[in-house]
N, C-alpha and C positions, 0 to 999 in steps of 0.2 A: 640741455639744449640742446646746442651746436657741441658738446662736448659727443656728446649720445650722435650724431649725427654727423659726423670727420672723425668717428670711433679713439674720440682722446677716452683717455686709464681716468683723465681730469681736467677742471678747465683751465689753462693754460695762462689765462687774464686777470685770473681776480683781485680786485684796492686792496683786498685787506694781507697788508703785508707776512711774508712764507718766505723760509731762508730758505724752504727748501728751492723752491724757486732761483736762487741767486743766481747773479751775471754779473760775473767778476773781468771787471771792466777793468780800467791801468786806477782812475778814484777809487773804487771799491779795492782794488788789492792793496794801492798805496794807504787804505786807512786800516783795512784788516791789521796789516805788518805793526804800524803804528801800536795801533792795543796791543796786541801779542808783544810788542816792545817792554812797554807800557807794566806790562803785567808780569812780564818779568823782574822788571825794575822791585814792585812791591810797596812804590810809595806813586803821593803825587795828586797829582790830577790831572786826568787827559779829555780833550773836547773834539768832537766833532759836529761839524755844522755843514750844513746843504739846504737848500730852498725847500717846499714841502714836497713829498713828494720822488723824494731823489732817491730816499734807500738807507733813511737811517737806520729806523726801529727794524729792516732787514735785518744792516752789520752786525745789531747786535744782539738780538739768537742766535747769528751765527758763531759770532761769542759765544754765548751763553752754553748751544752746542760744542763747539771747544771745550770748553771746561768741566764738560762733564767729569772729564776721570783726574781734573788735577785738586780735588779735594778741596774746591772753591762754594761758600755759604755767600750766595748771589741776592741782592733784591733790588727787584726795579721798579723805579717810582717813577708814574708821569704825574711831570705837577704841571696847577695849574693857577696862578698868582699863589700860591704858602708864604704865609710870612714863618720865621724862621722858628715860633713853636707849633707849627702846627706839624710843618716837615722836621723836627724833632720826631714829634710824634707818632711821624708816619713809617717813616725812618728804622727807629725803637720797636712798633710795632713788625714790619718788615725783619727783623734780625730778633725776632721773642719775643718782644717782652709785652711783658699783661697789658693786652688794652685797660686795663681799673687802674694803673698805675699814670700820674696824668700829671704826676708834679713833676717838672723839669729837671731838678735836682735827683732824685729816687731815676727818673729814666734815662738819665746819662749815668747814674750808678751800677743801672742794671743791664746798659745798654754796653758798659767796661770790660764788666765782670763775662759775658757772653761771650765778646771776642778776644780777651783774655787765655777762657776758658781754648776757644776754638784754636787759637795761638798756639794751647801745649800738648793739642791733640796735631796737630799740623794741619791747621787749614787754615785756606786765605776766606777771607773776608771784601766784599766787592759794591759796593753803592752803586748800579746803571741811573741815573737822575735825564731821562727823554722830559722834551719840549722845556729845557732851562732858561732857556732865555726870558721867561715867566717870572724866575724868582726874582722874587725881592730882592734885596742890599743884604738887608740880613740876616735871610735866610740865606742865602752865597754865603756870608761871615759865616753861617753858622756851622753849613760843610767842612769849611777852613779848621775850624775849633774841633770837629769831629778824628778831624787827621793827625790830630793833638792829642789824642789818644795812642800810646804807643808802651813796649815792653824793651828796657834796654837800647835808648833813640830808635830803635826798630818801628814802623806805625805800624796799628793793627787793622787799618781799614784804608784801601783805596775807592775812589771815587775817578768813574768817571762820566761827563757830561757833554750830553747830546741835545743840539738843538737849531732853532732858526737862526741865518745869520746877525742876529740883535745881539746873537748870545756874544759873540765877538766884541759889539759894541760893548756892551757890561763887560766881558772881562776887563775892558782896558780903559776903563773909567781909575779916572787916581784912587779915590776909595778902596780899588778892587787891586792893588800893589800886591797884598802879600799871594790874595787868591790865582790873581798872573807869574807869581814870582813861583811858584807849585806848580806848575803846567807843566809836567816832562813830557807833552807833545798833543799834538793840535793835527789835525788833518779838514778839510773843508771839500766833499762831495759837491761836486761839478756837474751840471747834466751832459745826460751821453753826445756823445759826436755823432753827426750821421754815418758815419761804419761802425759803430758800437750800437745806435737804435737799430739795424739791422741784422749785428749779430746777437743783441738781447732778445729779437723776435723770435727768431730763427731758436735760442736757446730755448725760450720759454716756450714754444712749439716743440723742442724735439723732449725738453721733459716729462713734458703732457701725450708722448706717444703722437706724438705725429707722423705719417708715413707718408707724407707729401700730396694731400687731399684734406684741406685742400691746396692747391698747388698757385701761388700770391705771384701776382707780374711785380715783377723787378723795379718797375717803377714806383708800383706803393710805398716803398721802402724811403726811399728821402721826403714824399711828400708828407709820411708821419713825423716823419724828423721835425722836419717845418712846424707841421699845426701842433703838435708835442712839445716843444718845444725841447725835446728829447729828457723831457722830467721821465723815468715809468709810469710813473703812476696814470700822467694825463694816456701813454703810452697804452697802459694794460686798460684802458677805460677808451680809447679808439681803436684798438684792437678789438676787443670781448664784442663791440659794436659793430666792427664790419665781420667777426664769425658768424654774431647773428644775425644780419645780412645776409647774410650766403647762406645762412641754415633756410630764411626762409622763403627766398626766392631761388633754395635749389640746386647753388650753386656751385660747384666744384673746381671753377678757376676766378681766382679771384682780382678783381684792377685794376682801373684808374677810377674811369664811373663808379663803380664801384663805393670805394671812400670819398669819393665827391659825395656823393650822398648819406655815405655814416655821420663827412665832415660836416655838410649841410644842415642833418635836423640836429646832431649836437651841441651845435655854434645855436643855432635857434632855438635850444632849451637852453642855452648858456649855461651848459655843461661842461662844454671846450673853452676851456681860460688861454688856449694857446693863441699862435696867430689871425692874423683874417685871413682872407685866401679871395683870390679873383679869376673870372677865367682862365687869365693869362696862367696861373701856377699846375693849373690841369692839363695844361699845352706841351705832352708832351708824349715822347715813344712808346705807346704798353702793347707788348710782344701778343696778349689774349684779343687787340682790337683791329676787330673785321674778319677774324677770326671764325668762318664758315661752320663747325664741327659747335663753336659755341655757343649759336644765336640760336636764341630757344626757341620750340617751335608752339603754334597757336593752339589753342582748346579744339579738342577733336571736333567740337561745337559750333565750330567756324566762328561764334565767339569774336569779342576784346581781348587783345594781345594781355596775355602776365603784364608786370610790372618788370618782368624780365624782360621779355618785348621790348617795353618802351625801352627802358632803360641800351637797350640796343641800337634803338633809333637814332639816341639818341646823340648816344656815336658816331652814329655814319653821318648824321646830320653837320658835327662837329669835322669831320676828318673831309665835309665837303667844301666847307665854309673855307679850310686851312691849304686845300688847294687849286 
């Protein structure tokens, strides 16, 4: 809806992960470099952790794209409290073992043959396990045993673990010592800093074909950073609703008061889990506030003012109180 109004070639703030929109902030670059380094070593585990919405799945998508020409056979699993046998069945199936083979010994045998075949053909096998913090200890141990499939001392399977911060706690448990020792690289994706939040928003807009419409007040960026707590998925949610608001109100300039309405709506709907706000948060300098050219006209019929007119009046009242 708003993408057509503002002339975007696609929606810039979809909630579903899309690595084509990936913004390479400092933490992202570090994690990507660690994964590339680990892949070049062709052994062990790589662990990438972060809070929900920080971009772990986006990072994996970019990695898979990078490896498209590396003759890599990649299986990508999303785990949800899998036990060892279930995990093994999923891994075997993803790597081409017939679903009708349900015996664990046969599954391991066929999987080993497949990995050996790819090794002879010069192919690499990579298993990416997402939401790995939900794995049981026995399932994690099963993964470790899979890395024991070798030829001439060279492992035939490499494993990348992605998960929430609880994954780090799981790996540090005493019974996970053997897995811990096999981790060749680990990285934690932090939330975006305020300056990165603004760069992230502008990057996503530019990637969608933004030509300056709508014009965004510079004052909205630190506020979006505060209310999203720098979590990219939350930023996407706020910005998507902000652009929808601008489309509905026919706005080509979007400022602080527009953001305030959107945040109020999201938190009223229990959709924004970030910081709560007060009136003081919005007492900031907004270059659009009071601009006569941006004030909406009343309807020609002389009827009630539009929603945008009400917004403008509220801004004027706040300015009067401030002075």
